[in-house]
C-alpha positions in Angstrom: 21.6 12.3 -27.6 21.3 9.0 -25.9 24.9 9.4 -24.5 23.8 12.8 -23.0 20.7 11.4 -21.4 22.7 8.4 -19.9 25.1 11.1 -18.6 22.3 12.8 -16.8 21.0 9.6 -15.4 24.3 8.9 -13.9 24.5 12.1 -12.2 21.0 11.9 -10.8 21.6 8.3 -9.6 24.6 9.4 -7.6 22.7 12.5 -6.3 19.7 10.5 -5.1 21.9 7.9 -3.4 23.4 10.7 -1.3 19.9 11.6 0.1 18.8 8.2 1.3 17.5 8.3 4.8 19.7 6.8 7.5 16.9 4.4 8.7 14.9 2.5 6.2 11.8 0.4 6.6 12.3 -3.0 8.3 10.1 -4.6 5.6 12.8 -4.0 2.9 14.8 -6.7 4.5 12.1 -9.3 3.6 12.2 -8.6 -0.2 14.8 -10.7 -1.9 15.3 -8.4 -4.8 19.1 -8.9 -5.2 18.4 -12.5 -6.2 16.0 -11.7 -9.0 16.8 -10.6 -12.5 13.4 -9.2 -13.3 11.3 -7.5 -10.6 8.0 -5.7 -10.5 7.6 -3.7 -7.3 4.2 -2.3 -6.3 2.3 -0.9 -3.6 0.3 2.2 -2.7 1.8 5.7 -3.4 4.1 6.9 -0.6 5.1 3.5 0.8 8.7 3.9 0.0 9.3 1.9 -3.3 11.6 4.4 -4.7 13.7 4.5 -1.4 13.7 0.6 -1.4 15.0 0.5 -5.0 17.7 3.1 -4.6 18.7 1.5 -1.3 19.1 -1.9 -2.9 21.2 -0.7 -5.9 23.3 1.3 -3.7 24.3 -1.7 -1.7 25.0 -3.9 -4.8 28.4 -4.8 -5.7 27.5 -4.5 -9.4 26.9 -1.1 -11.2 23.3 -0.1 -11.5 21.5 3.1 -12.7 18.2 4.5 -11.6 15.9 6.3 -14.0 12.5 7.8 -13.8 10.4 7.3 -16.9 8.4 10.6 -16.2 11.6 12.9 -16.5 11.0 15.3 -19.5 14.2 14.0 -21.2 12.8 10.4 -21.4 9.7 11.7 -23.5 11.6 12.1 -26.7 13.4 8.7 -26.8 12.3 5.1 -26.7 12.7 3.3 -23.4 14.5 0.4 -25.2 17.1 2.6 -26.6 18.1 4.2 -23.4 18.2 1.0 -21.4 20.2 -0.6 -24.3 22.7 2.2 -24.2 23.1 1.8 -20.4 23.8 -1.9 -20.8 26.2 -1.2 -23.6 28.1 1.0 -21.3 28.7 -1.9 -19.0 26.0 -1.4 -16.3 24.7 -4.7 -14.9 21.2 -3.5 -14.2 18.6 -0.7 -14.5 15.9 0.4 -12.1 13.0 2.1 -13.9 10.7 4.1 -11.7 7.3 5.7 -12.9 7.6 3.1 -15.7 4.0 3.6 -17.1 5.1 7.1 -18.4 7.1 5.3 -21.1 5.4 4.8 -24.4 4.6 1.1 -25.0 6.6 0.3 -21.8 5.5 -3.3 -21.4 6.6 -4.2 -24.9 10.0 -2.6 -24.4 10.5 -4.3 -21.1 9.7 -7.7 -22.4 12.2 -7.1 -25.4 14.9 -5.9 -23.1 14.4 -8.9 -20.8 14.7 -11.4 -23.6 17.5 -9.5 -25.5 19.8 -9.1 -22.5 19.6 -12.4 -20.4 22.6 -11.5 -18.3 21.3 -8.1 -17.2 18.9 -7.1 -14.4 15.6 -5.1 -14.8 13.7 -3.8 -11.6 10.6 -1.7 -12.3 8.2 0.1 -10.2 5.4 2.8 -10.5 3.6 5.1 -8.0 0.4 4.2 -9.9 -0.4 0.8 -8.6 -3.4 -0.1 -10.7 -1.6 0.9 -14.0 1.4 -1.3 -13.1 -0.5 -4.2 -12.2 -2.6 -3.9 -15.5 0.5 -5.3 -17.3 1.1 -8.1 -14.9 -0.5 -10.7 -17.1 2.0 -9.8 -19.9 5.0 -9.6 -17.7 4.4 -12.3 -15.1 6.5 -15.0 -16.8 9.5 -12.7 -16.7 9.1 -10.4 -13.7 8.6 -11.5 -10.1 6.1 -9.3 -8.2 6.8 -7.9 -4.8 4.3 -5.8 -3.0 5.2 -3.2 -0.3 2.5 -2.6 2.3 1.8 0.5 4.3 4.0 1.1 7.2 3.6 -1.0 10.4 3.7 0.3 13.9 6.7 -1.9 14.4 8.5 0.0 11.6 7.2 3.3 12.8 8.8 2.8 16.2 12.1 1.8 14.6 12.1 5.0 12.3 11.2 7.2 15.1 13.5 5.7 17.9 15.9 3.3 16.2 14.6 0.4 18.3 14.1 -2.8 16.3 11.5 -5.1 18.0 10.7 -8.6 16.7 7.6 -9.5 14.9 4.7 -11.0 16.8 1.3 -12.7 16.3 -1.1 -10.5 18.4 -3.4 -13.5 19.1 -0.6 -15.8 20.4 2.8 -14.0 21.3 1.8 -10.4 22.0 2.8 -10.5 25.6 6.4 -11.3 24.8 6.7 -7.7 23.5 5.7 -6.0 26.7 9.2 -5.9 28.2 10.5 -4.3 24.9 8.1 -1.4 25.0 8.4 -0.8 28.8 9.1 2.9 29.4 7.5 4.0 26.2 4.1 5.8 26.2 2.9 3.3 23.8 -0.6 4.5 23.5 0.5 8.0 22.6 3.0 6.6 20.0 0.4 4.4 18.5 -2.1 7.3 18.3 0.5 9.5 16.5 1.2 6.7 14.2 -2.4 5.9 13.3 -3.3 9.5 12.9 -0.4 10.7 10.9 2.4 8.0 10.4 1.1 5.2 8.3 3.2 6.3 5.3 6.9 6.7 5.7 6.9 10.3 4.4 5.3 11.4 7.6 8.7 12.9 8.7 8.6 15.4 5.8 5.8 17.4 7.3 2.3 18.3 6.0 1.2 14.6 6.3 -2.5 15.1 5.7 -2.0 17.5 2.8 0.2 15.1 1.0 -2.1 12.2 1.8 -5.0 14.1 0.4 -3.0 14.9 -2.7 -2.2 11.1 -3.2 -5.9 10.3 -2.9 -6.9 12.8 -5.6 -4.2 11.6 -7.9 -5.3 8.1 -7.4 -8.9 8.9 -8.4 -8.2 11.6 -11.1 -5.2 10.3 -12.7 -4.7 6.5 -12.0 -8.2 5.3 -12.4 -9.0 7.1 -15.7 -5.8 5.8 -17.1 -7.0 2.3 -16.3 -10.7 2.7 -17.2 -10.8 4.5 -20.6 -14.6 4.9 -20.5 -14.7 6.8 -17.3 -16.8 9.9 -17.2 -16.8 13.0 -15.0 -19.8 11.8 -13.1 -18.0 8.6 -12.3 -15.1 10.5 -10.8 -17.8 12.3 -8.6 -19.3 9.1 -7.5 -15.9 7.8 -6.4 -15.4 10.9 -4.3 -18.8 10.4 -3.0 -18.0 6.8 -1.9 -14.8 8.0 -0.2 -16.9 10.7 1.7 -19.5 8.2 2.7 -17.0 5.8 4.1 -15.2 8.5 5.9 -18.3 9.6 7.8 -20.7 6.6 8.2 -20.6 4.8 11.5 -21.6 1.7 9.4 -18.9 0.8 6.9 -21.3 -0.3 4.0 -22.8 1.1 1.0 -26.5 1.3 0.0 -26.0 0.4 -3.7 -29.6 0.9 -4.8 -29.6 4.4 -2.9 -26.3 5.5 -4.5 -27.3 4.4 -7.9 -30.6 6.4 -7.7 -28.8 9.4 -6.3 -26.2 9.6 -9.1 -28.3 8.0 -11.9 -25.9 5.2 -12.2 -26.5 1.6 -13.1 -25.6 -1.0 -10.6 -23.1 -2.7 -13.0 -21.3 0.6 -13.4 -21.1 1.1 -9.6 -19.8 -2.3 -9.0 -17.2 -1.6 -11.7 -16.0 1.5 -10.0 -15.9 -0.4 -6.5 -13.9 -3.1 -8.3 -11.3 -0.7 -9.7 -11.1 1.2 -6.3 -10.4 -2.1 -4.6 -7.8 -3.1 -7.2 -6.0 0.2 -6.8 -6.0 -0.4 -3.1 -8.0 2.8 -2.4 -10.6 0.8 -0.5 -10.6 -2.5 1.3 -13.7 -4.7 0.8 -14.3 -7.4 3.5 -16.9 -9.9 2.2 -18.9 -12.5 4.2 -17.7 -15.4 2.2 -15.0 -16.2 -0.4 -17.6 -16.7 -3.1 -19.2 -13.2 -2.8 -18.4 -11.2 -5.7 -20.5 -8.2 -5.2 -20.4 -6.0 -2.1 -23.9 -7.0 -0.5 -23.3 -7.5 3.2 -19.6 -6.6 2.8 -17.8 -4.1 5.0 -15.9 -1.4 3.1 -13.1 0.6 4.4 -10.5 3.1 3.2 -7.4 1.3 2.9 -5.3 3.9 4.8 -6.7 4.3 8.3 -5.0 7.7 8.7 -7.3 9.1 6.1 -10.1 9.1 8.7 -8.1 11.3 11.0 -7.0 13.6 8.2 -10.7 14.1 7.3 -12.1 14.0 10.8 -13.8 10.8 9.8 -15.8 8.1 12.0 -13.6 6.8 14.7 -15.2 3.4 14.8 -14.6 2.9 11.1 -11.0 4.1 11.4 -10.4 1.5 14.1 -11.8 -1.4 12.1 -10.0 -0.1 9.0 -6.7 -0.4 10.8 -7.7 -3.9 12.0 -8.4 -5.0 8.4 -5.1 -3.4 7.1 -3.1 -5.3 9.5 -4.7 -8.6 9.7 -5.0 -9.0 5.9 -1.2 -9.0 5.7 -1.1 -12.5 7.3 -4.7 -13.9 7.9 -7.9 -14.5 5.8 -10.4 -11.8 7.0 -14.1 -12.2 6.5 -17.1 -10.0 7.7 -19.1 -11.8 10.3 -22.3 -13.4 8.8 -24.0 -12.4 12.1 -23.2 -8.9 13.2 -24.7 -9.5 16.7 -22.0 -12.2 17.2 -18.8 -10.3 16.3 -17.3 -7.9 13.6 -14.9 -10.3 11.8 -13.9 -13.9 11.2 -10.2 -14.2 11.1 -9.0 -17.6 10.1 -12.0 -19.0 11.9 -11.5 -16.9 15.0 -14.4 -14.6 16.0 -13.0 -11.1 16.5 -14.7 -8.1 17.9 -13.3 -4.4 17.7 -13.9 -1.6 20.0 -12.7 0.5 23.0 -11.7 -0.9 26.4 -15.4 -1.2 27.5 -16.4 -3.0 24.4 -18.9 -6.0 25.1 -17.6 -9.2 24.1 -20.8 -10.4 22.3 -20.0 -13.9 20.9 -16.4 -13.1 20.1 -13.3 -15.2 20.9 -11.0 -12.0 21.0 -11.8 -8.3 21.5 -9.3 -5.8 19.9 -9.3 -2.7 22.0 -7.6 0.5 21.1 -7.6 2.1 24.7 -5.5 -0.4 26.7 -1.8 -0.8 26.8 -1.5 -4.5 27.8 -3.4 -7.7 27.1 -6.1 -8.7 29.6 -7.8 -12.2 29.3 -9.3 -12.3 25.8 -8.9 -8.6 25.2 -5.8 -7.7 23.0 -4.5 -4.0 22.6 -5.0 -2.8 19.1 -1.4 -1.6 18.9 -0.1 -5.2 18.9 -1.5 -5.7 15.6 1.2 -3.3 14.3 3.8 -6.0 14.8 2.8 -8.6 12.1 5.4 -7.1 9.7 
């Protein structure tokens, strides 16, 4: 039986390798996976984790196999037995996707890692929060690699085949202007923000796919992680998403929401914590010590959700700023809203359109200008941080 399953895995691996896209995300080059024996790759659904793993094993000089633990044939056999059989056939390594579907998967992975010290194990899962739940158990053995959402720089590469260098929008943004000359950069940026932040945009039906991923995260991933979750809690999380989409002020009235949904504050904060850990939302606090959300700004982690659901444009703009800047800088909500929107590594930052007032900010990030002017920086330049 194991031999038959391995034969199917060999066939599927070769088939999937034939369908890899000709252009892959530029971020993939920054992950030194080939030098690591045990790796845990995580990130939001649809960021390209499977493509990255298949591309890496296809370029390896050593023989690798790719298996998905959610395949029906894997349900009837222990993960350890299948991977052991693969190693015994002479394969150097195994890529295991959707790993949480395997029964007692973290125990099996630890045993495989220890029992086969000369073999390679790379694992990933589309359920970010479930995978990270086991990090404490696997951290000594497995190196973690996070894949972020698609950057504007990567979008231009996938669309046009043009590889432009990374840049700090606060310091070296002007050096990119000759590279984008001749492009309708504002239209390209608008298309990217509204329907191109996950690399599956080229497959069509972007918003329908994105809505499906949102529902799967709420109704599948979070209940798997929080065993005591109830139907009312799922409705509360949907309500939080709906509020963040429509509200011009990206905050939550905790007392009001608890009263409306007959929910204790402790449970609401727990739900917000789980939503943050699963990267459904981004919470921007006013200080490092703030544990709760009082005074914090809260955004959906994927700015294109605002477009797909016809959400608030201002919140979408700020969500994009937070998504980008958090990849490199420390981002805090401003302690004084009349001064600026965010504090970014000590820099006062305001976000808005091309006529946005400076207030007390050092920098204004504007989404309706194509070139930097004084202390006003085009929003699209933030998309070149990775």
